[in-house]
C-alpha positions as CSV (number, residue, x, y, z in Angstrom):
1,M,-22.1,-23.8,23.4
2,P,-19.8,-26.8,23.5
3,A,-17.1,-26.8,26.1
4,P,-13.5,-26.0,25.0
5,P,-11.3,-29.0,24.6
6,A,-9.5,-30.2,27.7
7,A,-5.8,-31.2,27.8
8,K,-5.1,-34.6,26.4
9,S,-5.0,-37.4,28.9
10,S,-3.4,-40.9,28.7
11,P,-5.5,-44.1,28.6
12,K,-6.3,-45.5,32.1
13,P,-3.8,-47.9,33.5
14,G,-4.4,-51.5,32.3
15,K,-6.5,-50.5,29.3
16,P,-4.9,-51.0,25.9
17,A,-4.2,-47.8,24.0
18,A,-6.0,-49.2,20.9
19,Q,-9.2,-49.9,22.9
20,A,-9.0,-46.4,24.5
21,S,-8.6,-44.7,21.2
22,A,-11.4,-46.8,19.6
23,K,-13.9,-45.3,22.1
24,A,-12.6,-41.7,21.7
25,P,-15.5,-39.5,20.5
26,A,-15.2,-37.9,17.0
27,K,-13.8,-34.3,17.0
28,S,-16.4,-31.6,17.1
29,P,-16.6,-29.0,14.3
30,M,-15.3,-26.5,16.8
31,V,-12.2,-28.5,17.6
32,R,-11.5,-29.1,13.9
33,A,-11.9,-25.4,13.3
34,M,-9.3,-24.6,16.0
35,E,-6.9,-27.2,14.7
36,K,-7.0,-25.5,11.3
37,L,-5.8,-22.4,13.1
38,G,-2.9,-24.5,14.6
39,L,-4.5,-24.4,18.1
40,R,-3.7,-28.0,19.2
41,R,-1.9,-27.6,22.5
42,D,-2.6,-25.4,25.5
43,I,0.5,-23.4,24.7
44,D,-0.9,-22.7,21.2
45,L,-4.0,-21.3,22.7
46,A,-2.1,-19.2,25.3
47,L,0.0,-17.8,22.5
48,H,-3.1,-17.0,20.3
49,L,-3.1,-13.3,21.2
50,P,-5.9,-10.8,20.5
51,L,-6.1,-8.8,17.3
52,R,-7.8,-6.0,19.2
53,Y,-9.9,-5.3,22.3
54,E,-13.3,-4.1,23.2
55,D,-14.0,-2.0,26.3
56,E,-17.0,-3.5,28.1
57,T,-15.9,-2.2,31.5
58,R,-17.9,1.0,31.5
59,I,-21.4,2.3,30.6
60,T,-21.9,5.4,28.6
61,P,-25.3,7.2,28.8
62,L,-26.8,7.8,25.5
63,A,-27.0,11.5,26.4
64,R,-23.1,11.6,26.3
65,A,-22.7,9.5,23.2
66,R,-21.2,10.9,20.1
67,D,-22.1,10.1,16.5
68,G,-19.9,7.3,15.0
69,T,-18.3,6.3,18.3
70,T,-18.5,2.8,19.9
71,V,-20.2,2.8,23.3
72,Q,-21.8,0.4,25.7
73,I,-25.2,1.4,27.0
74,K,-27.5,0.1,29.6
75,A,-31.2,0.5,28.6
76,T,-34.7,-1.0,29.0
77,V,-36.5,-2.5,26.0
78,V,-39.6,-0.6,25.1
79,S,-40.5,-2.5,21.9
80,S,-39.3,-5.6,20.1
81,D,-40.7,-6.5,16.6
82,V,-39.8,-8.4,13.5
83,S,-40.2,-6.3,10.4
84,F,-40.3,-7.6,6.8
85,R,-39.7,-4.3,5.0
86,P,-37.5,-3.7,3.2
87,R,-36.1,-7.1,4.4
88,R,-36.6,-9.3,7.4
89,Q,-35.0,-7.7,10.5
90,L,-35.4,-7.6,14.3
91,L,-36.0,-4.0,15.5
92,V,-35.6,-3.4,19.2
93,V,-36.1,0.0,20.7
94,V,-34.5,0.7,24.1
95,R,-34.7,3.7,26.4
96,D,-31.9,5.2,28.5
97,G,-33.3,8.1,30.5
98,E,-34.8,10.5,28.0
99,E,-32.9,9.0,25.1
100,T,-34.0,6.1,22.9
101,C,-31.9,4.0,20.5
102,T,-33.0,1.5,17.8
103,L,-31.1,-1.8,17.7
104,R,-31.2,-3.3,14.2
105,F,-30.4,-7.0,13.6
106,F,-30.5,-8.7,10.1
107,N,-29.4,-12.0,11.4
108,F,-31.0,-13.1,14.7
109,Y,-32.2,-16.2,16.6
110,P,-35.2,-16.9,18.9
111,S,-32.9,-16.7,22.0
112,M,-32.0,-13.2,21.0
113,H,-35.6,-12.2,20.7
114,K,-36.3,-13.7,24.1
115,L,-33.3,-11.9,25.7
116,M,-34.6,-8.5,24.4
117,A,-38.2,-9.0,25.5
118,V,-40.1,-5.8,26.4
119,G,-39.4,-4.7,29.9
120,H,-35.9,-6.4,30.1
121,T,-32.9,-4.3,30.9
122,I,-30.0,-5.1,28.7
123,R,-26.4,-4.0,27.8
124,A,-25.7,-3.3,24.2
125,R,-22.3,-2.4,22.7
126,G,-21.8,-1.0,19.2
127,E,-21.3,2.0,17.0
128,V,-24.0,4.6,17.5
129,R,-25.3,6.6,14.6
130,G,-27.6,9.6,14.9
131,G,-30.4,10.4,12.5
132,F,-33.8,11.9,12.2
133,L,-35.4,9.0,14.1
134,G,-32.8,9.1,17.0
135,W,-29.9,6.9,17.8
136,T,-29.3,3.6,15.9
137,M,-27.0,0.6,16.5
138,V,-26.6,-2.1,13.8
139,H,-25.8,-5.6,15.1
140,P,-24.5,-4.5,18.5
141,S,-23.3,-7.2,21.0
142,V,-26.0,-7.7,23.6
143,S,-26.0,-9.2,27.1
144,A,-28.2,-9.3,30.2
145,A,-27.7,-6.3,32.5
146,G,-27.6,-8.4,35.6
147,A,-24.0,-9.7,35.3
148,P,-21.2,-7.6,36.8
149,L,-19.2,-5.5,34.5
150,P,-15.8,-7.0,33.6
151,N,-12.7,-5.4,35.1
152,A,-10.5,-6.0,32.0
153,L,-10.8,-5.3,28.3
154,T,-12.5,-8.0,26.2
155,P,-10.2,-9.7,23.7
156,V,-11.2,-10.2,20.0
157,Y,-9.1,-13.0,18.6
158,P,-8.1,-14.1,15.1
159,T,-10.7,-16.7,14.1
160,S,-12.2,-18.6,11.2
161,A,-15.7,-19.4,9.9
162,G,-17.7,-21.4,12.4
163,L,-15.6,-20.5,15.4
164,P,-17.4,-17.9,17.5
165,Q,-15.5,-15.4,19.7
166,A,-17.3,-16.6,22.8
167,Y,-16.1,-20.2,22.3
168,L,-12.5,-19.1,21.5
169,R,-12.4,-16.9,24.6
170,K,-13.5,-19.7,26.8
171,A,-11.0,-22.1,25.2
172,V,-8.1,-19.6,25.7
173,A,-9.1,-18.9,29.3
174,G,-9.2,-22.6,30.1
175,A,-5.8,-23.2,28.4
176,L,-4.3,-20.3,30.5
177,E,-5.3,-22.0,33.7
178,R,-3.9,-25.4,32.6
179,V,-0.8,-24.5,30.7
180,D,2.6,-25.1,32.1
181,L,4.4,-21.7,32.0
182,T,7.4,-22.7,34.0
183,E,10.1,-20.1,33.4
184,T,12.6,-21.5,30.9
185,V,14.9,-18.5,30.8
186,A,17.2,-18.2,33.8
187,P,16.5,-14.9,35.6
188,E,20.1,-13.6,35.2
189,L,19.8,-14.0,31.5
190,L,16.7,-11.9,31.0
191,P,17.1,-8.4,29.6
192,R,15.7,-5.2,31.1
193,T,12.7,-3.3,29.7
194,H,13.1,0.0,27.9
195,D,12.8,1.9,31.3
196,G,15.3,-0.4,33.0
197,Q,12.8,-2.5,34.9
198,P,13.0,-6.3,35.3
199,M,11.2,-8.2,32.6
200,W,7.8,-9.5,33.3
201,T,7.3,-13.2,33.9
202,L,5.9,-15.1,31.0
203,R,2.7,-16.0,32.8
204,A,2.1,-12.3,33.9
205,A,2.7,-11.1,30.3
206,L,0.3,-13.6,28.8
207,Q,-2.5,-13.0,31.4
208,F,-2.2,-9.2,30.8
209,L,-2.2,-9.4,27.0
210,H,-5.3,-11.6,27.0
211,H,-7.1,-9.4,29.6
212,P,-5.5,-6.0,29.8
213,R,-6.6,-3.4,32.4
214,P,-9.0,-0.7,31.0
215,D,-6.5,2.0,31.9
216,V,-3.7,0.7,29.7
217,S,-2.4,2.8,26.8
218,L,-3.9,1.1,23.7
219,D,-1.0,2.5,21.7
220,T,1.5,0.4,23.6
221,L,-0.6,-2.7,22.9
222,E,-1.0,-1.9,19.2
223,D,2.6,-1.1,18.5
224,H,3.8,-4.0,20.7
225,S,6.0,-1.8,22.9
226,H,4.3,-2.7,26.2
227,P,6.5,-4.6,28.6
228,A,4.3,-7.6,28.3
229,W,4.9,-7.6,24.5
230,Q,8.6,-7.2,25.1
231,R,8.7,-10.4,27.1
232,L,6.9,-12.4,24.4
233,K,9.2,-11.0,21.6
234,A,12.3,-11.8,23.7
235,E,11.1,-15.4,24.3
236,E,10.3,-15.9,20.6
237,L,13.6,-14.6,19.4
238,L,15.5,-16.6,21.9
239,A,13.7,-19.8,20.8
240,Q,14.7,-19.0,17.2
241,Q,18.3,-18.4,18.1
242,L,18.5,-21.6,20.2
243,S,17.1,-23.7,17.4
244,Q,19.7,-22.3,15.0
245,L,22.5,-22.7,17.5
246,E,21.6,-26.3,18.1
247,S,21.5,-26.9,14.4
248,R,24.9,-25.3,13.9
249,R,26.4,-27.4,16.8
250,A,24.8,-30.6,15.5
251,R,26.4,-29.9,12.1
252,D,29.8,-29.1,13.7
253,R,29.7,-32.7,15.1
254,L,29.3,-34.1,11.7
255,R,32.3,-34.9,9.5
256,A,33.1,-33.9,5.9
257,P,36.1,-34.3,3.6
258,A,38.8,-31.7,4.3
259,L,39.3,-30.2,0.8
260,R,42.5,-28.3,0.0
261,A,43.6,-27.0,-3.3
262,P,47.2,-28.3,-4.1
263,E,49.6,-25.8,-5.6
264,G,49.4,-25.9,-9.3
265,G,46.2,-28.0,-9.3
266,L,42.9,-27.5,-11.1
267,H,42.0,-24.5,-8.9
268,D,45.2,-22.6,-9.9
269,R,44.9,-23.6,-13.5
270,L,41.3,-22.5,-13.8
271,L,42.2,-19.1,-12.1
272,A,45.1,-18.7,-14.6
273,T,42.9,-19.3,-17.7
274,L,39.9,-17.1,-16.8
275,P,39.6,-14.2,-19.3
276,F,39.2,-11.7,-16.5
277,V,40.6,-10.9,-13.1
278,L,38.5,-11.5,-10.0
279,T,37.3,-8.4,-8.1
280,D,38.5,-7.9,-4.6
281,A,35.0,-8.9,-3.3
282,Q,35.1,-12.2,-5.4
283,A,38.6,-12.9,-4.2
284,R,37.6,-12.4,-0.5
285,V,34.6,-14.7,-0.7
286,C,36.7,-17.3,-2.5
287,R,39.1,-17.3,0.5
288,E,36.2,-17.6,2.9
289,I,34.8,-20.6,1.1
290,A,38.2,-22.3,0.6
291,A,38.8,-21.9,4.4
292,D,35.5,-23.7,5.1
293,L,36.2,-26.4,2.6
294,G,39.5,-27.1,4.3
295,Q,37.8,-28.0,7.5
296,P,36.7,-31.6,8.4
297,V,33.1,-30.3,9.3
298,P,30.5,-29.6,6.6
299,M,30.4,-26.1,5.2
300,H,27.0,-24.4,5.4
301,R,27.5,-21.1,3.7
302,L,25.2,-18.6,1.9
303,L,26.9,-16.7,-1.0
304,Q,24.9,-13.6,-1.7
305,G,25.6,-10.9,-4.3
306,D,23.7,-8.6,-6.5
307,V,22.6,-9.5,-10.1
308,G,25.7,-9.8,-12.3
309,S,28.2,-9.7,-9.3
310,G,30.0,-12.9,-10.6
311,K,28.8,-15.7,-8.2
312,T,29.1,-18.4,-10.9
313,V,32.9,-18.0,-11.2
314,V,33.1,-18.3,-7.4
315,A,31.1,-21.5,-7.5
316,A,33.4,-22.8,-10.3
317,L,36.5,-22.2,-8.2
318,A,34.9,-23.9,-5.2
319,A,34.1,-26.9,-7.4
320,A,37.7,-27.0,-8.6
321,I,38.9,-27.3,-5.0
322,C,36.5,-30.2,-4.5
323,I,37.5,-31.9,-7.8
324,D,41.2,-31.3,-6.9
325,G,40.7,-33.5,-3.8
326,G,39.3,-36.4,-6.0
327,Y,35.7,-35.8,-5.2
328,Q,32.5,-34.9,-7.0
329,C,30.6,-31.6,-7.0
330,A,26.8,-31.1,-7.8
331,L,25.3,-27.8,-8.8
332,M,21.5,-27.6,-8.7
333,A,19.5,-24.7,-10.2
334,P,15.6,-24.1,-10.1
335,T,15.1,-23.9,-13.9
336,E,16.5,-25.5,-17.0
337,I,17.4,-22.2,-18.5
338,L,19.4,-21.2,-15.4
339,A,20.9,-24.7,-15.1
340,E,21.9,-24.6,-18.8
341,Q,23.4,-21.2,-18.4
342,H,25.6,-22.5,-15.7
343,F,26.4,-25.6,-17.8
344,R,27.5,-23.5,-20.8
345,K,29.9,-21.4,-18.6
346,L,31.4,-24.2,-16.5
347,I,31.9,-26.4,-19.5
348,G,33.7,-23.5,-21.2
349,W,36.0,-23.1,-18.2
350,L,36.5,-26.7,-17.0
351,E,36.3,-29.0,-20.0
352,P,39.5,-27.6,-21.6
353,L,41.2,-28.5,-18.2
354,G,40.1,-32.2,-18.7
355,I,37.1,-32.2,-16.4
356,T,34.1,-34.4,-17.4
357,T,30.7,-32.7,-16.7
358,A,27.3,-34.4,-16.5
359,W,24.0,-32.8,-17.2
360,L,20.6,-33.8,-15.6
361,T,17.2,-32.4,-16.1
362,G,13.6,-33.8,-16.0
363,S,13.1,-33.4,-19.8
364,Q,16.1,-35.6,-20.9
365,K,15.6,-38.6,-23.2
366,A,15.9,-41.9,-21.5
367,K,19.2,-43.0,-23.2
368,E,20.9,-39.6,-22.5
369,R,19.8,-39.9,-18.9
370,R,21.1,-43.4,-18.5
371,D,24.4,-42.4,-19.8
372,M,24.6,-39.4,-17.4
373,L,23.6,-41.5,-14.5
374,A,26.4,-44.1,-15.3
375,L,28.9,-41.2,-15.5
376,I,27.8,-40.0,-12.1
377,A,27.7,-43.4,-10.4
378,S,31.1,-44.4,-11.7
379,G,32.7,-41.1,-10.5
380,E,33.8,-40.2,-14.1
381,A,31.7,-37.1,-14.0
382,A,33.4,-34.9,-11.5
383,L,30.9,-32.0,-11.9
384,V,27.1,-32.6,-12.1
385,I,24.8,-29.8,-13.1
386,G,21.0,-29.8,-13.3
387,T,17.6,-29.0,-11.9
388,H,15.8,-30.8,-9.1
389,A,16.4,-34.0,-11.1
390,V,19.8,-34.0,-9.4
391,I,18.2,-35.2,-6.1
392,Q,15.9,-37.9,-7.5
393,D,16.2,-41.4,-6.2
394,K,18.0,-42.9,-9.2
395,V,20.9,-40.5,-9.0
396,V,23.7,-42.2,-7.1
397,F,27.0,-40.3,-6.5
398,D,30.2,-42.1,-6.2
399,R,32.0,-39.6,-3.9
400,L,30.0,-36.4,-3.6
401,A,31.8,-33.8,-1.3
402,L,30.2,-30.4,-2.4
403,A,26.6,-29.5,-3.2
404,I,25.9,-26.0,-4.6
405,I,22.4,-24.7,-4.7
406,D,21.7,-21.7,-6.9
407,E,18.8,-19.3,-6.2
408,Q,18.4,-21.3,-2.9
409,H,15.2,-19.4,-2.0
410,R,13.4,-21.0,-5.0
411,F,13.8,-24.4,-3.4
412,G,11.5,-25.4,-0.6
413,V,12.8,-26.5,2.8
414,A,11.7,-30.1,2.2
415,Q,13.8,-30.2,-1.0
416,R,16.9,-28.8,0.8
417,L,16.5,-31.3,3.7
418,A,16.1,-34.1,1.2
419,L,19.3,-32.9,-0.5
420,R,21.2,-32.9,2.8
421,G,19.9,-36.4,3.7
422,K,20.5,-37.9,0.2
423,M,23.8,-36.5,-0.9
424,R,26.4,-38.4,1.1
425,P,29.7,-39.6,-0.3
426,Q,29.2,-43.4,-0.8
427,G,32.7,-44.6,-1.9
428,A,36.2,-44.0,-1.2
429,A,37.6,-40.8,-2.8
430,R,40.1,-41.1,-5.5
431,D,42.9,-38.7,-6.3
432,G,43.4,-37.3,-9.8
433,H,45.2,-40.5,-10.9
434,G,42.3,-42.8,-9.9
435,H,43.9,-44.0,-6.7
436,G,41.5,-44.6,-3.8
437,H,42.0,-43.0,-0.5
438,G,40.0,-42.6,2.7
439,H,37.7,-39.9,4.0
440,G,40.1,-38.5,6.5
441,D,38.4,-39.6,9.7
442,G,37.9,-43.2,8.7
443,N,34.1,-43.0,9.0
444,G,33.5,-44.0,5.4
445,D,30.0,-43.0,4.2
446,T,29.1,-41.2,7.5
447,Q,30.4,-38.0,6.1
448,E,28.2,-35.2,4.8
449,P,28.9,-33.0,1.7
450,H,29.8,-29.4,2.1
451,L,26.9,-27.1,1.2
452,L,27.1,-23.8,-0.6
453,M,23.9,-21.9,-1.3
454,M,23.8,-18.9,-3.7
455,S,21.3,-16.1,-3.9
456,A,21.0,-13.0,-6.1
457,T,18.5,-11.6,-3.6
458,P,20.6,-9.8,-1.1
459,I,19.5,-10.2,2.5
460,P,19.6,-7.2,4.9
461,R,21.8,-7.7,7.8
462,T,19.2,-7.9,10.5
463,L,17.3,-10.5,8.5
464,A,20.5,-12.5,8.0
465,M,21.1,-12.3,11.8
466,G,17.6,-13.4,12.6
467,Y,16.7,-16.0,9.9
468,Y,20.1,-17.3,8.9
469,A,21.9,-17.3,12.2
470,D,22.9,-21.0,11.4
471,L,24.6,-20.0,8.2
472,D,27.9,-18.4,7.4
473,V,27.2,-15.6,5.0
474,S,29.6,-14.4,2.2
475,T,28.8,-11.2,0.4
476,I,30.0,-10.0,-3.0
477,D,29.3,-6.4,-2.6
478,S,30.7,-4.9,-5.8
479,L,30.2,-5.5,-9.5
480,P,32.9,-6.5,-12.0
481,P,34.4,-3.6,-13.9
482,G,33.1,-2.8,-17.3
483,R,29.4,-3.1,-16.4
484,T,27.5,-0.2,-17.7
485,P,24.9,1.6,-15.4
486,I,21.3,0.7,-16.4
487,V,18.9,3.6,-16.8
488,T,15.4,2.8,-15.4
489,K,12.4,4.6,-16.8
490,L,8.8,4.4,-15.6
491,V,6.4,4.7,-18.6
492,N,2.6,4.7,-18.7
493,E,1.0,2.1,-20.9
494,A,-0.5,5.0,-22.9
495,R,3.1,5.8,-24.3
496,R,3.5,2.3,-25.8
497,D,4.2,3.7,-29.2
498,E,7.2,5.6,-27.9
499,V,8.6,2.4,-26.4
500,V,8.2,0.6,-29.7
501,A,10.1,3.5,-31.3
502,R,12.9,3.0,-28.8
503,I,13.1,-0.7,-29.7
504,R,13.5,0.3,-33.4
505,D,16.4,2.6,-32.5
506,Q,18.2,-0.1,-30.5
507,L,17.7,-2.7,-33.3
508,A,19.1,-0.2,-35.8
509,Q,22.3,-0.1,-33.7
510,G,22.6,-3.8,-33.9
511,R,21.5,-4.3,-30.3
512,Q,18.9,-6.8,-28.9
513,V,15.8,-6.4,-26.8
514,Y,13.8,-8.3,-24.2
515,W,10.0,-7.7,-23.8
516,V,8.7,-9.4,-20.6
517,C,5.0,-10.1,-20.3
518,P,3.4,-10.6,-16.8
519,L,2.7,-14.0,-15.5
520,I,-1.1,-14.3,-15.0
521,E,-1.3,-16.7,-12.1
522,E,-5.0,-17.5,-12.4
523,S,-4.6,-18.9,-15.9
524,E,-1.8,-20.3,-17.9
525,A,-4.0,-19.9,-21.0
526,L,-4.3,-16.1,-20.4
527,D,-0.6,-15.9,-19.7
528,L,0.1,-17.6,-23.1
529,A,-2.6,-15.5,-24.9
530,N,-1.1,-12.3,-23.5
531,A,2.5,-13.2,-24.6
532,T,1.2,-14.4,-28.0
533,E,-0.7,-11.2,-28.6
534,T,2.2,-9.1,-27.6
535,H,4.5,-11.1,-29.9
536,A,2.1,-10.6,-32.9
537,A,1.6,-6.9,-32.2
538,L,5.3,-6.2,-32.0
539,G,5.9,-8.1,-35.2
540,A,3.4,-5.9,-37.0
541,A,4.7,-2.7,-35.5
542,L,8.3,-3.4,-36.3
543,A,7.6,-4.7,-39.8
544,D,6.1,-1.3,-40.7
545,A,9.6,0.3,-40.1
546,G,10.9,-1.2,-43.4
547,G,14.5,-2.3,-43.9
548,E,15.8,-5.7,-43.0
549,P,13.2,-8.0,-41.4
550,I,13.6,-8.4,-37.7
551,E,13.3,-11.9,-36.1
552,I,11.0,-11.8,-33.0
553,G,11.0,-14.8,-30.8
554,L,8.4,-16.0,-28.3
555,L,9.3,-17.9,-25.1
556,H,6.8,-19.1,-22.5
557,S,6.4,-21.8,-19.8
558,R,4.2,-24.1,-21.9
559,M,6.6,-24.6,-24.7
560,P,8.4,-28.0,-25.1
561,V,11.9,-27.9,-23.7
562,A,13.5,-28.4,-27.0
563,E,11.6,-25.5,-28.5
564,K,12.6,-23.2,-25.6
565,K,16.3,-24.2,-26.1
566,A,16.1,-23.5,-29.8
567,V,14.6,-20.0,-29.2
568,M,17.2,-19.2,-26.5
569,D,20.1,-20.4,-28.8
570,R,19.0,-18.0,-31.5
571,F,18.7,-15.1,-29.1
572,I,22.0,-15.8,-27.4
573,S,23.8,-16.2,-30.8
574,G,22.4,-12.8,-32.0
575,R,20.3,-14.0,-34.8
576,M,17.1,-12.9,-33.0
577,G,16.6,-9.2,-32.4
578,V,13.7,-9.3,-29.9
579,L,12.7,-11.9,-27.4
580,V,9.1,-11.7,-26.1
581,S,8.9,-13.8,-22.9
582,T,7.2,-14.5,-19.7
583,T,9.3,-14.5,-16.5
584,V,11.2,-17.6,-17.5
585,I,14.1,-15.4,-18.3
586,E,14.1,-13.8,-14.8
587,V,17.4,-15.4,-13.9
588,G,20.3,-17.0,-15.7
589,V,20.2,-15.5,-19.2
590,D,23.5,-13.7,-20.1
591,V,23.4,-11.9,-23.4
592,P,25.9,-9.0,-23.4
593,N,24.5,-7.6,-26.7
594,A,21.0,-7.1,-25.1
595,S,20.7,-3.4,-24.2
596,L,17.0,-2.8,-23.6
597,M,14.5,-4.5,-21.3
598,V,10.8,-3.7,-21.5
599,V,8.6,-5.0,-18.7
600,E,4.9,-4.8,-19.5
601,H,2.5,-4.3,-16.6
602,A,5.4,-3.8,-14.3
603,E,2.9,-3.0,-11.4
604,R,2.1,-6.7,-11.2
605,F,5.7,-7.8,-10.5
606,G,7.5,-8.0,-7.1
607,L,10.4,-5.7,-6.3
608,S,13.0,-8.5,-6.2
609,Q,11.6,-9.9,-9.5
610,L,11.8,-6.5,-11.3
611,H,15.4,-6.2,-10.1
612,Q,16.3,-9.7,-11.3
613,L,14.7,-8.8,-14.7
614,R,16.6,-5.6,-15.0
615,G,19.8,-7.5,-14.4
616,R,19.4,-9.2,-17.8
617,V,20.7,-6.1,-19.5
618,G,23.8,-4.0,-18.7
619,R,26.0,-7.1,-19.0
620,G,28.1,-5.6,-21.9
621,A,29.7,-2.4,-22.8
622,A,26.7,-0.8,-24.5
623,A,24.5,1.8,-22.6
624,S,21.4,-0.1,-21.3
625,A,17.9,0.8,-20.2
626,C,15.1,-0.8,-18.5
627,V,11.5,0.5,-19.2
628,L,8.9,-0.4,-16.6
629,M,5.6,0.0,-18.4
630,Y,2.7,0.2,-16.0
631,S,-1.1,0.5,-16.2
632,T,-3.5,1.8,-13.7
633,G,-6.4,-0.1,-15.4
634,D,-9.7,1.5,-14.5
635,A,-8.3,3.1,-11.3
636,P,-7.2,6.8,-11.3
637,R,-3.8,5.9,-10.0
638,L,-1.6,2.9,-8.9
639,G,-2.0,1.2,-5.7
640,E,0.3,2.2,-2.8
641,T,2.4,-1.0,-2.8
642,A,2.8,-1.0,-6.6
643,R,3.8,2.6,-6.5
644,A,6.4,2.0,-3.8
645,R,7.9,-0.8,-5.8
646,L,8.3,1.2,-9.0
647,K,9.5,4.2,-7.1
648,A,12.3,2.1,-5.5
649,M,13.3,0.7,-9.0
650,A,13.6,4.2,-10.4
651,E,15.6,5.5,-7.5
652,T,18.2,2.9,-7.0
653,A,20.1,0.0,-8.8
654,D,21.7,-1.2,-5.6
655,G,20.5,-4.7,-4.9
656,F,21.0,-4.3,-1.1
657,E,19.0,-1.1,-1.0
658,I,16.4,-2.8,-3.2
659,A,16.3,-5.7,-0.6
660,R,15.9,-3.2,2.3
661,R,12.9,-1.5,0.6
662,D,11.4,-4.9,-0.3
663,L,11.6,-5.9,3.3
664,E,9.8,-2.7,4.3
665,I,7.0,-3.3,1.8
666,R,6.5,-7.0,2.3
667,G,7.8,-7.8,5.7
668,P,10.2,-10.6,6.6
669,G,7.9,-13.6,6.3
670,E,7.0,-12.9,2.7
671,F,10.4,-11.6,1.8
672,L,12.0,-15.0,2.6
673,G,9.0,-17.1,1.9
674,A,9.1,-17.8,5.7
675,R,12.2,-19.9,4.9
676,Q,9.8,-21.6,2.3
677,S,8.1,-23.5,5.0
678,G,4.6,-22.2,4.4
679,A,4.4,-20.8,7.9
680,A,5.7,-17.6,9.5
681,L,8.6,-18.3,11.8
682,L,8.3,-15.0,13.7
683,R,4.8,-14.1,14.9
684,F,5.5,-11.3,17.4
685,A,9.0,-10.0,17.0
686,D,9.9,-7.5,14.2
687,L,13.4,-7.7,13.1
688,A,13.2,-4.1,11.8
689,T,12.4,-2.7,15.2
690,D,13.6,-5.3,17.7
691,A,17.3,-5.3,16.8
692,A,18.2,-4.8,20.5
693,L,16.2,-7.9,21.6
694,L,17.7,-9.9,18.7
695,E,21.2,-9.0,19.9
696,W,20.2,-10.1,23.4
697,A,18.8,-13.4,22.1
698,R,22.0,-14.1,20.1
699,D,24.1,-13.5,23.2
700,A,21.8,-15.4,25.6
701,A,21.2,-18.5,23.5
702,P,24.7,-20.1,23.9
703,R,24.7,-19.3,27.7
704,L,21.3,-20.9,28.2
705,L,22.2,-23.9,26.1
706,D,25.5,-24.5,28.0
707,R,24.3,-23.8,31.5
708,H,20.7,-25.1,31.3
709,P,20.4,-27.5,28.4
710,E,17.0,-29.0,29.5
711,L,15.4,-25.6,30.0
712,A,16.7,-24.6,26.5
713,R,15.1,-27.8,25.0
714,Q,11.8,-27.0,26.7
715,H,12.0,-23.4,25.5
716,V,12.3,-24.4,21.9
717,A,9.6,-27.0,22.2
718,R,7.2,-24.5,23.7
719,W,7.7,-21.9,21.0
720,L,8.5,-23.7,17.8
721,G,7.1,-27.2,18.1
722,G,7.6,-28.9,14.7
723,K,8.7,-25.8,13.0
724,A,12.2,-25.9,14.5
725,E,13.2,-28.3,11.8
726,F,12.6,-25.6,9.1
727,L,15.1,-23.3,10.7
728,K,17.8,-25.9,10.0
729,A,17.5,-26.1,6.3
């Protein structure tokens, strides 16, 4: 077995680094396998904790073994033969007193055969099964009996193909001896354990978790309530809070235009012309955003609200404050449908007030795109709306001061970091009369834009505290008046004819209907075929009803943009009665006359996605319903996760309760897409159960950073390494 990797060393004095690296041996397959698991540093290995443990500290006589239990026996080999019936296998019979046991191996090596030669005494550990021919163990772990028994449980680590447990155990043990585990948390800042005792040291906690004593309660190891686990979770949460605190403080040192709405300006005129009155919740978050925009530091705020809570008008009023100050505002949405929805609304509100708006998407024709880029670069376009095309290299803003990102969780961290790095005001701001003026602090283009992120996926409080501690969060927690409650029905696929009858009834009343087909991730072709087949079947079923012909549209991801737009225009205008679609209508479509949503194969959708889809109806005065049609396939019943999702949808329409249940079902990493980084940001702590440790970390982070800045830096580097940057986006 190859030796575990040693700590990296520097080239010898006087020897050029290039020469030293040229002679460096190629990495072994074992080292490459470990690097795939992220095990590059000694601290990575030290924090690679066992999945479970095996008890090799005691011997159980076969006479006391029970069928189906895992035991370790000490016995003498009485026969060892290779059999070829019914397949090649090594059969080793061992005797322990009066009892015998057959060890059966389907994969074996000559060294194993040699170890278990007749007359040798061995130790074998595995699950014993009793039968007519006596005890049997299949593929037990085997070792020579001469070595002393270990005095700690044996760790079983998460691993990958080609990386044996023995190699990984040796690598971890070596790393634990070498790694620098200097305490980075001042003793006076450490919390107490559940029973009021001082916290364990980090080294003691890690040594224990890798090699726990055999008398430890396995329950406390499995549920992570043991004091050793508490120390690790406290350290991890503190690292996360420190990283976010450093991010917030770094941002507070940046400068941004201080934007204030003048009395009687665009903000007040927009507010006066809106065809509705803001809810108390909308008015409150507008005040919070206006206060941020009035500061000379960049706003970094998340606006969250349930589906249909009215986030777009809040964004429009924030944009008005920005434009009032003589600056530009950009609004970026993840899909063209959502971007166009914003464009329609904002144009309707702002163009009558004399505001020029630019539109940018990846599907634009070259001439239209050039015209839009010119409007943006000259500053004539005060508001820019589009998809990710807004952050492409050719887009140059004249005086950008506010960036709004809708459905921010749909954008990856790299995109949001690129947005912050690219979108800097580049010219002097002008007032509403075209007169130039400075940036307030005289730093010219060193200023950053304010950033407002919006999400229709409400975030539970503990999650916001843990993952978004570097953000200010505004919440619209009530819906505008006039919204009708949506009735949600769970219907088995076998009752499809009843659903079609319900569609006929809605169409007869002059209403419109969505029919959503599931996205088949493995194949766009299957996805398209499914939607096309449903479209044809609905057309045939509704044609049989007689009367006026019903127009049924089809919308899917592979359609050309112009064709998608034409279909949506017909549905929005009311000329189309039924829209059969994949999930491209998940967000952004606002058709008040649509009163019925049918989701086919609802068991395949995520909870947040189902809630978003349901939010496409109930946007007008008509009574609305959402039918979640599910299929169990060949199984007798739905899977546990799918059943929990559909049950939650039937029981509540509250987006915050939906989010709480979604968090329970999926866990925080998947719920947030791990901040869209592709890697979990919390490995050990659980925000649902470790709220007390999170509160401690939030309180301790500023004190550690202020009193011991170098220790704080070492702490973040130890725990987060390169992932710290993702917490800042």
